[in-house]
C-alpha positions as CSV (number, residue, x, y, z in Angstrom):
1,M,-12.4,-27.4,61.7
2,E,-8.9,-28.5,62.7
3,Y,-6.3,-28.9,60.2
4,D,-3.5,-31.3,60.5
5,T,-0.6,-28.7,59.9
6,K,2.1,-31.6,59.3
7,K,0.1,-33.2,56.4
8,I,-0.5,-29.5,54.6
9,L,3.2,-28.6,55.2
10,K,3.9,-32.1,53.4
11,R,1.7,-31.3,50.5
12,I,3.3,-27.9,50.1
13,D,6.8,-29.5,50.1
14,K,5.3,-32.2,47.5
15,E,4.1,-29.2,45.3
16,E,7.0,-27.1,45.5
17,Y,9.5,-30.1,44.6
18,Q,7.4,-31.1,41.6
19,K,7.5,-27.3,40.6
20,R,11.2,-27.5,40.8
21,K,11.4,-30.7,38.9
22,I,9.2,-29.4,36.3
23,D,11.1,-26.2,36.0
24,E,14.3,-28.5,35.6
25,M,12.9,-30.5,33.0
26,F,11.7,-27.6,30.9
27,N,15.2,-26.0,31.3
28,I,16.8,-29.1,30.0
29,K,14.4,-29.3,27.0
30,H,15.0,-25.7,26.2
31,E,18.9,-26.4,26.6
32,L,18.7,-29.2,24.1
33,F,16.7,-27.1,21.6
34,E,19.0,-24.2,21.7
35,Y,21.8,-26.5,21.3
36,I,20.3,-27.9,18.1
37,H,19.3,-24.4,16.7
38,F,23.1,-23.3,17.5
39,R,24.5,-26.1,15.4
40,F,21.7,-25.2,12.5
41,G,22.6,-21.9,12.7
42,E,19.9,-18.8,13.0
43,S,18.6,-18.9,9.5
44,N,17.6,-22.5,10.1
45,M,15.8,-22.5,13.4
46,K,12.2,-23.5,12.3
47,K,13.7,-26.6,10.7
48,V,13.3,-28.6,13.7
49,G,9.8,-28.4,14.4
50,W,9.4,-32.4,13.9
51,Y,11.9,-32.8,16.9
52,K,10.2,-30.3,19.4
53,R,6.7,-32.0,18.5
54,R,8.1,-35.3,19.1
55,W,9.4,-34.3,22.8
56,G,6.4,-32.2,23.6
57,Y,4.0,-34.9,22.6
58,E,6.1,-37.2,24.7
59,I,5.9,-34.8,27.9
60,K,2.2,-34.2,27.6
61,Q,1.1,-37.8,26.6
62,Y,3.0,-39.6,29.6
63,Y,4.1,-36.8,32.2
64,F,0.9,-34.7,32.6
65,G,-2.7,-35.1,32.8
66,E,-5.7,-33.0,31.2
67,D,-5.4,-30.6,34.5
68,R,-1.5,-30.0,34.0
69,K,-1.0,-32.1,37.1
70,V,2.2,-34.4,36.7
71,I,1.0,-38.0,36.2
72,G,4.3,-39.5,35.2
73,D,7.7,-40.2,36.8
74,I,9.2,-36.7,36.2
75,E,12.9,-37.9,37.1
76,R,12.5,-40.3,34.2
77,I,11.9,-37.6,31.5
78,I,14.5,-35.5,33.2
79,G,16.9,-38.5,32.7
80,K,15.9,-39.1,29.1
81,L,16.3,-35.4,28.3
82,K,19.7,-35.4,29.9
83,T,20.5,-38.3,27.8
84,E,19.4,-36.9,24.7
85,L,21.3,-33.6,25.1
86,E,24.5,-35.4,25.8
87,R,23.8,-37.7,22.6
88,V,23.1,-34.9,20.4
89,K,26.2,-32.9,21.8
90,F,28.6,-35.7,20.9
91,L,27.3,-36.1,17.4
92,S,29.9,-35.5,14.6
93,D,28.7,-33.0,12.0
94,K,27.8,-35.9,9.6
95,Q,25.9,-37.7,12.0
96,F,23.9,-34.4,13.0
97,R,23.1,-33.7,9.4
98,S,22.1,-37.5,8.6
99,E,19.7,-37.2,11.8
100,F,18.4,-33.6,11.5
101,Y,18.6,-32.8,7.9
102,I,16.1,-35.7,6.9
103,G,13.7,-34.2,4.7
104,L,15.3,-30.7,4.6
105,N,17.1,-29.2,1.5
106,Q,20.1,-31.3,0.8
107,N,21.5,-28.9,-1.6
108,K,22.4,-26.4,1.0
109,E,25.6,-26.8,2.8
110,N,25.8,-25.7,6.5
């Protein structure tokens, strides 16, 4: 049985490219969450679970299938995560509190 090495190499390159993009996506997502945790402080790390679930749900629903294969546009989610990271970084303290402290203990000042 003869294999077309050009097709095999092309498939391997595509898989490696997707792996790099997936790694990039998760690195940006983790950077976003770490930044939010930094602004909250170490004692309040569990308070952004709703935000993490929202991003996790979106990634799972729109970008990965049942077998963990990429089904969506990975560049799009990377762009959305980068935009969100920049948006969150430029929130003032008041804007940050109003967005992320909803439903949290409002009596405690951070």
